[in-house]
N, C-alpha and C positions, 0 to 999 in steps of 0.2 A: 547557628550564625556566626558566633565568634570563632568557631574552628574553621569557617570558610574564610573569614577576613584574615585569620593568622596563616592560613595555608596559601591563598591566592593573592591577597593584597599586601602580605609582609614578606617579600623574598628575603634570602638569607643576609643580604647587606643591611635590611631594616632590622632583623632581630639581633644583629651585633650592635651594642652600644657604640662601638668605635666605627663601625660602617655607617650607622646613623649620624654621628658627629661629622663624619667626612662628608656625606651628602649635604646635610645642613649648613656646613661651613662653605662647601663649594657653591651652593645655591646663593648664599648671602653675598659671598665675595665676588662672584661671577656678575651677579646683578648689579652690584655697585660699579664695577668696572664698565659693564654694558651702558648703564645709564649716564654715569658722570664722566666716563672716559671716551665713550664712543657715541653717546647721545641716542643710542638705540633703545627708546623707552619701552616698546612692545616686548622685545626680547627680555629686557631686564625684569619687567613685571611678570612675564611667564616664568621666567627662573625663580623669582621670588615666591610665586605660588606654589611651584614645585616643591620649594623648600619648606614652605608651610605645610603642604600636605604630607611631606616626609615626616614632619613632627606630629601631624595630627592623627595619622593613621595608627602608629604604635601607641600613641598616647590613649587613644580609645581603647585598645586591647588591654593596656595596663589598668585603665579605669574600670573595665568589666571585671578583670581578675580580681581587683580590690573590693568590688562589690560583692564578689563570691564569698570573700573573707569578712564581708559586713563591715567594710571600712570605706570611707570617702576620702581619696587622697588629694594632694595638693596639685595633681595634674588637671582636676576637673575644671578649674578657672581657665587654665591654659587652653584646654579644648574650646570652650566658649569663645575665648578671645581669638583663637586662629580662625574659627568658623566665622564669627562676625567680622574679622578682618578681610577674609576672603570675599564675604558677601558683600562688603562695601568697597571693595577694590583697594584696600590698605595692604597691598602686597608685601612691602618692606617690613611691616609690623608683623605680618604673618611669619615671614621668614626668620625674624630675629626671636619670636617666641619658639619657633621650632628648634633653632640653635641652642636656646636656654634649655629646652627639655632634654636635648641630646647631651648637652654638657653634665646635666645633672645625673643622667644615667651612666655616663662615662666614669665619673668620679665613684660611684657605687661599685661599678665593675671592675675598676682599677684596685680598689680596696680589697676586694674579695679575691681577685687574681693574685694580688700581692700576698695575701695570707696563704693561699693555695701553694704558691712557689715556695714560701718559707716552711711549709708544712710537708711538702712532698717527700723529704727524707725522714719523716716521722711515721709514714703510714703503711710500712711493710713489714711488720714484725713476724707474724705466724708464717711458717715455711710454707711454700707451695708445692714442694716435693718431699718425698720421704725415701729413705734407704731401705729397701726391702732384702731380707736375707733369704735366699732361695734354699731348697731342700738340699742341693749339694755344697752349700756353704758360700756359693757366689753372692755378690751384692749387685742389686739392681736399683736404679734410680727411676722411681716412678712419680708420676703426678699424684696429688693428694687424693684426688677423686677416685684413684684406681686402687687405693688401699682397702682391702676387705677384712672383715672380721676373721681372726684366726691367723692372719699374716703376722710374720715375725719382723720386727722393725729394728734397726740399728740406731741408736742416737750417740752421735759423738760429742767428745767434751765441748761444752760450751754451746751446744745446739739447743734448740727448743723442741719439746716433745710434740709432735705434729698431731697425734689423736691419742684417745684414751686407751689405756692398755692395762695388762697384768705383767709384772715384772719377772723376767726368766732368770735374773741375778741380781743381787743387792746393787743399789744405786744411791748415789748422794745428789740430791735434787733441790734446787732453788725454787720454792713456790711462792715467793713473796708477791708476785704479781697476781696470784690468784687468791691466796688466803691471808695476805697481809703478815704473815710470820717472817720476819727478817733473817732468821738464822736458818741456813740449809739444813735439810733433815735427811737422814739415812734411812732408805726404804728397804725392806728386806725381800726376798724372794716370794712372789705370789701377791705381794701388796700391790694396790692400785696406783697408777702413775697417770696424772692429769694433763691434758693437752694444754700448752700454754706454760707449763713448767720448763725450768732451764736446767740442763745437766751441769751440776757444779763439780763432778768428779771425773772419773775415766768413763770410757766408752761402755754403754749397756745396752742389752736388747730386752724387748718386751713383745708380748702377745697382744695384738689388737683386739679389744672387746667392744669398741664402739666406732663406727665409721665417722668420717669428718663432719658430715651434716648433723650428726648426733653427739658428737663430743662436748666436753665442757666448754670449750672455747666458743663453739658454734651456739650453745645454748645461751651464754652470755651475750653474743651479738644480737641473737634473737630479742633478748629483753632490752637491749638498746634501741633496736628498730622500733619496737612496740612503744618504748617511752617517747621516743621522738615523734611517732604519730599521734599519740595522746596529748602531747604537750599543747597548751592553748596558744593561739597566735596572739602575738602582741602588737598593740596598735602603735605604729611609729609616731615619734613625737611631732614631726612635720604634719602627719595627717591629723593629729589632735588639734593642731592650731588651724589647720585647713577648714575643719568641721565649723569653726567659729568664723573664720574670715571669709570663706566663699559666700555664705548667704548674705553678709554685709555688702560684699562687692557687687553681687548680683542686684540686690536691692537699690543701691545707689545708682548702678548704671541704668536700671529701669526708670527711676525717678528722674534722671538726667534726660532720657528720651522723652518721657511723658511732659516733663516741663518745658523742654526746648523744642519739642516736635521733630527733632532731627535725629534719626537713627546713628549719625556719625559721632553724636555726643556720647551716646551709649557705648559705641566701640570703644571710643577714646578712653571711657572710664574703665572698660575691661582691661584694655592694653596696659593702662598704667597700673591697674590693680593686679595684673597678672603676678602671682606670687613668686617673684624672684628670690626673695629671702628664704621661701620654703624650698623651692626648686633647687637653688644653688648654695645659699648661705649655710643652711642646716647640713646638707652632704659635705660641704667644704669643712665644717667645724668637726664632723664626725670622722672624715677621712684624715684630718689633721691629727685627732686624737688616736686613731688607730696607728698612724704612721709613728707618732711619738711613743706609743706603747710597745711598738715592735722594736724600736731602738732601745728601749728600756728592758727588754727580754720577755715581752708578752704579746704573742700574736693573737690578735682580736679578729675573728672571722667575719662579723657582721656588725654594722653600724647599731642594730637594735641591742646588742650586747653592751655597748657603751651606754646606752640609755638605762638599762637595767642595772648595770653595775654602779652606776652613780647613785642609785636608790637601794642599794643592798641593805637588808636588815638582818639577815641570818646567814652566817658562814658555817659550813659542816666540813669538817677537815679530816682527812685521812691520816693515820699515823706514819706507817712505814713508806719512806720514800717522799712524804710530804713534810712532816714536822721532824722526821729522823732522816739519816743519811740513806737508809734502805739496804744495808748490808752490814756485814760484820765487821768490826774495828776492834783492834787490841785496846782494852780498857785498862788492863793491870797486867804486870809481869812479877811474878813472885819467885825467888830462886833460894836455892838451899846455900849454905855456908861455902865460900870460897869462889862462887860464881856471880860476876855481876850481870845485871839486866841486859846490858850491852853484849856482853859474850853470849848470854843465852839466845838472844834475838839473831846474832850473827850466825851461830851454830845451826838454829833451827831454820833460818831462811836459806842457808847454804845448802841444806838438804832438800828444802821444800821448792827449790827454784826448778828442780826436775819434774815437779808435779803439776797437773792442771786444775787441782782442787782449788775451789775459791777461797777456802781458808788459807791455803799454801800461798796464794797469790796475795792476799792480804798480809801476811808475815813478810814475804819478799819485798812488797811495797813499802812497809814500815821501815824494814831494815835500810833500804835506799834511801829513804827520807831522812834517817839518821845519818847517813854518810858512811854506812858500814860496808867494808869490802867482803864480797861473799866468796866462799872457798870452795874449790871443785870438790865434788864427792864422787866416790866410786862404789860399785856394787849395789846401786841404789834398786831397791824393790818396793813396789807399792801394794800393800794389802787393800784390796777394793772398799774405799770409803771409811778406812779403819786408821792406817797409819803408813809412813813412809820410813823405811830404814836404809842405811847405807854407812859408807866409812867417809869420816871427815876428820883430817889431821891424824889419821891412824886410830881414831876411837870410833867404835860401834855406836851409832846414833839413831835413836827411834823418836819420831815425832807424830803424835796423833792421839787417840783416845786414853783417857787417864785410867789408872786402876780404879777398882770399886771402892777401897779403902785408901784415903789420902792421909798423909801425916798432918800433924798440927800445922806445921808452917805452911802447908798448901791449901788450907781451908779458903775456899772463895765462893762467891755466890753470883754466877753469871749464867746466861742462857746457855752458852757454849764454853767449854773447858778444853783445852789442848795441853797434853803433857810431853815434856822433853826428857828423854832418857839418855844417859851417857854409860855405855858399857853396863846397860841393865839397871842403872840406878837413877831413880827420879831426882832430877836436878832443877827443874823449873816447870812453873805452871803459867799458862797464857790464859787470861780471862777475856772473853769476847762478848760484845754486845752491840746494838744498833743505836748509836749515840744520837742525841737531839742536835739538830742543826743550831749552830751558833746564833743564827738570827731568827730562830722561831719565837723567842720570848718577846723580843723587840716587835716582831711582826703582829703577835697577839695584842700587844698594847696599842700599836698603832692602828689596828683594825677598829678597836674600840673608841679611838680618838676620831676616826672618820664615820662615826655613827652608827656603827654595827652594833645591835643590841643583844643579840644571841650568837654564841659560839660554842659548837659542839665538836667532840672528838668521836669519830665513827671508825672503827677498826676490825678487821677480822682477826687480830691478834688476841691474845689472852687478857682476861680481866686485871691480873696483876701488872702486866706490862702497860697495858692502857691507862691504869690509874697512876702508874709511876710518872708516865710522861704529862698526863693531865695535871696532876699536882704540881709538878715542876713548872708548868706553863700557866698554871692559874686558870685552867678550863674546868667548869663545873659539870657540865653536861657530857656525860661519857657513855658511849655504846660500844661494847667489846664483843668479840666472837661473831661479828656480824657477816652474813652471807651476801652476796651481790642482791638477792632478792629481799634480805632485811635492810640493806642500804636503801634500796628503792622504796621501800615502805617508809623509812624514816624521813626521806626527802619529802615524800608525799604528805606525811603528818605536819611537818614544818610549814609546808606550802599552804596547808588548809587553815594555818593560824593567821595568815595575812598580815604578818608583821614586816612588811617590806619584801623585796624580792630575795629568793634563796639561792645562794651561791654555794655549789658543791666543789671541793678540791679533792683530787686524788692522782695516783700516777699508775695504778695497776689495772689489769683486765677486770677484777672484781669490782673496781670503782666504775667501770663504763655505763652501767644501766643508770646509776645514780646521777652521774654527770649528764646524761642525755635527758633525764627527767626534771632536773633542777632548772629554774630560771636561767641561771647562768652555769655552765659547767666549765671547770678549769682544770686542765691536765698539766701535771709536772711532766713535761715532754723531753727532758734532756737525755733520758734514755731510750727514747723512741718506742714507747709502748702503745702500738697502733689502736688497740681498741679504745683506750681512754683518750687519745689525741682525736680520733675520728667522732667520738661521741661528744667531745667537748666544744664549747663556744669560743674559748680562750686556751691557748697552749702556752706555758711558760718554757721557753726553749733554753733558758739557762737554769743551771741547778741550784736555785735559791727561791724559797717561799717569799722572800722579801718584795719580789717582783709583783706579787698580788697587791700590795699596798700601793705600790707605783701605778698599776693599771686602775686602781680605784681613784687615786688622786687625779690622773690624767682624764678619767672618765667624767668626774665631777667638773673639771676644768673645761672640757669639751662641751658638756651640756650647758655650762654657763654661757660660754661664747655663742653656742647655737641660739639659745634663748634671746641673748641680747640682739643678735643679729637678726633673728626672726621679728620680734617685736618692733625693733627699730625701723626694719624695712617695711612692715605692714603700717607702722605709725606714719611714716612718710607717704606711703601710697594713699592712706585715708586723708591726709592733709591736702 
């Protein structure tokens, strides 16, 4: 029956919130002009009745949809009101309620559309095509679905690996989005390379071992879909209040009819009690909150996320790219006698400016931030994933992998160490790490101030790296070396404790299943990682975790305003 109504009684313009708003607005205004401008009462009443029907038909469909989810929405009283108004020929009242229903839907549709527009640039990470190397050495661009096991694929510098495979040459790969390990790794010939990894060095080729639908990235997306399907439906705040208010309004209207003996009194009570504060005031408060959050760097996709975020009890944080910057940064420069740190950085960056390597780019960026003038280099040669050599100012320079035995002055403890040689003499050591964001500590403290009782660090990185970050930020619960499946299990464990809504925050492909399963998933979307952004309910579009605190503060304010408007409006209706 509902399918018949949806198909035949709801043309396309009814299914669109904006189309419905146009119909109901046109009906109300036209009726006013006909009755009070031209004194054509019959035509005015007919147009108003159509306006009421325009609101009634989709409202019935929405009501049945909500019943399927075991909810009673705030539209039910509006349905009774329109039917009663039409039955008693109160056509103006029917048209007004129809317009009110349409306006509420438009507010929700606008908010969702605004979020989609701001997120559109974030959702196209994984490549749709691959560069296949033919048997004669020629290159062919093919759709990802055409890639077969055994094909030879070329991945250029900076590109994303499209499918899983086995390396045909060594490669320097950034796997942070998959594993949480922030420092790029050097993979040898015959080692596996995972789809979703980023080529952080020179071009490389690999042999396909799994087609697109079976690849690592595809498996994670499947987990995301399953998590979204299994997540429990949330009862909207307006529907919670409607469940209490609607029976009272119906009872009062029935009493009015029985006492007065006039059905018009019942209609009057229903029209007055039609929950404008629930249909309009609550969506307005939520849309306002979503708009303010977007201006503060957090795009909230749905109003229900605001309701949940306002009552967040547990925050589960990824490390790499969330609490840390998510990539290698120079933490220390140690030089031998006679060479300053600025001189070492200038020489190294002058040579590395010719390399596509992610570490080389970091050195060049650091030199430019220091205002150092880069020098032209000659005879530049790059040994794949190991070092770059060339002539700078007449000296033979090498920058890359350090020797196995370092002198005492060069002893450092960092995840990544790069050595600078001048004329085959070791003159400087660069220590790289993934530093903690400057606002992470303040963010953790502010989360606790806003009522968050449990904060946990969940990362695919090593235990030592995870504990180092957790100790500095004061986080007691730490889960390291976590796979996407592990993260999903941890989210479900915290959800089972029922200590407030669970919020999961991450930025990588490996975080996507956890974000989809959490009550509220928050993606650090500044770098445009689509799997996380698509799975999340909220996307932080600026590169700062502090926007999470802003989103919580705005959500609490929006819910407070919605509650005040709803209870104030219902109180006036009762009076």
